[in-house]
C-alpha positions as CSV (number, residue, x, y, z in Angstrom):
1,M,54.1,100.7,134.9
2,S,54.1,103.3,137.7
3,R,53.2,102.2,141.3
4,G,49.9,104.2,141.1
5,K,48.8,102.6,137.8
6,K,49.8,99.1,139.1
7,V,47.8,99.5,142.3
8,Q,44.8,100.8,140.4
9,A,45.0,97.9,138.0
10,D,45.0,95.4,140.8
11,W,41.3,95.8,141.6
12,K,40.5,95.7,137.9
13,E,42.5,92.5,137.5
14,Q,40.7,91.0,140.5
15,V,37.4,91.7,138.9
16,R,38.6,90.4,135.5
17,K,39.9,87.1,136.9
18,S,37.5,86.3,139.7
19,G,34.2,85.9,137.9
20,P,32.2,82.7,137.2
21,L,33.1,82.9,133.5
22,R,36.7,83.4,132.4
23,E,37.8,85.9,129.7
24,V,38.7,84.1,126.5
25,S,40.0,85.0,123.1
26,P,37.3,86.4,120.8
27,D,38.7,84.2,118.0
28,T,39.4,80.9,119.6
29,G,37.9,81.0,123.1
30,V,35.1,78.7,124.3
31,N,33.2,78.6,127.6
32,G,33.8,82.2,128.6
33,W,33.3,85.8,127.6
34,S,35.2,88.1,125.3
35,S,35.1,91.5,123.9
36,P,35.2,91.4,120.1
37,S,37.0,94.0,118.0
38,G,34.8,97.0,117.1
39,D,35.5,96.3,113.4
40,V,33.1,93.3,113.6
41,F,30.3,95.8,113.9
42,S,29.1,98.2,111.1
43,V,27.8,101.6,112.0
44,R,26.6,104.6,110.1
45,G,29.6,106.8,109.4
46,A,29.9,110.5,108.4
47,E,29.1,109.7,104.8
48,Y,26.2,107.3,105.4
49,F,23.4,109.6,104.1
50,S,25.2,110.3,100.8
51,M,26.9,106.9,100.2
52,K,24.3,104.7,102.0
53,Q,27.2,102.5,103.2
54,K,28.0,101.6,106.8
55,V,31.6,101.5,108.0
56,P,33.5,99.4,110.6
57,A,32.9,100.8,114.1
58,G,36.5,100.8,115.2
59,E,37.8,100.9,118.7
60,S,35.4,100.7,121.7
61,L,35.1,103.7,124.0
62,M,35.0,101.4,127.0
63,K,36.3,97.9,127.7
64,P,34.5,95.3,129.9
65,L,36.2,94.2,133.0
66,G,34.1,91.1,133.6
67,M,30.9,89.2,133.2
68,D,28.7,87.6,135.8
69,W,26.0,85.1,135.3
70,L,23.3,85.4,137.9
71,R,20.5,83.0,138.0
72,S,17.4,83.4,140.2
73,S,13.8,82.3,140.3
74,A,12.8,85.8,141.4
75,K,13.5,89.2,139.8
76,L,16.9,90.7,140.7
77,D,16.8,94.4,141.3
78,H,19.7,96.7,142.1
79,V,22.3,94.1,141.5
80,L,25.2,96.5,141.9
81,A,23.9,97.4,145.4
82,R,24.0,93.8,146.7
83,R,26.5,93.1,149.4
84,D,27.8,90.0,147.6
85,N,28.5,91.8,144.3
86,R,32.2,91.1,143.6
87,T,32.8,94.0,141.3
88,M,31.4,96.7,143.6
89,A,33.2,95.1,146.6
90,A,36.5,95.3,144.8
91,L,35.8,98.9,143.7
92,R,34.7,100.0,147.2
93,R,37.8,98.4,148.7
94,A,40.1,100.3,146.3
95,Q,38.2,103.5,146.9
96,G,38.5,103.0,150.7
97,E,42.3,102.9,150.1
98,G,42.2,106.1,148.1
99,R,42.5,104.4,144.7
100,A,40.1,104.2,141.8
101,L,38.4,107.4,142.9
102,K,37.3,108.3,139.4
103,A,36.1,104.8,138.4
104,F,32.5,103.9,137.6
105,V,30.6,100.8,136.8
106,F,28.2,100.4,133.9
107,A,26.0,97.2,134.2
108,V,23.8,95.7,131.5
109,N,21.1,93.3,132.5
110,L,20.2,90.9,129.6
């Protein structure tokens, strides 16, 4: 791996390993989070309207870096803007060093 790719991966690895829940295997993992294969999900393919059959989704367009579990008695707005958000802190630090300039974060609140 080139030096640039390794340095860029460092902030991602920090996010992946520093969360409250660890990454586990989708097949055997417990007490953590995982990203299952896209083949687990069926979607409408190109032939759906003629064949009426869904197909395996295939590879994901994006891969998750981590998962946080936030608990609050009040509504939590603008979670990525919070000073204590570990993902954004790692990304800002990397961007301040001239790395990860094209990175973005997509957050889902369930």
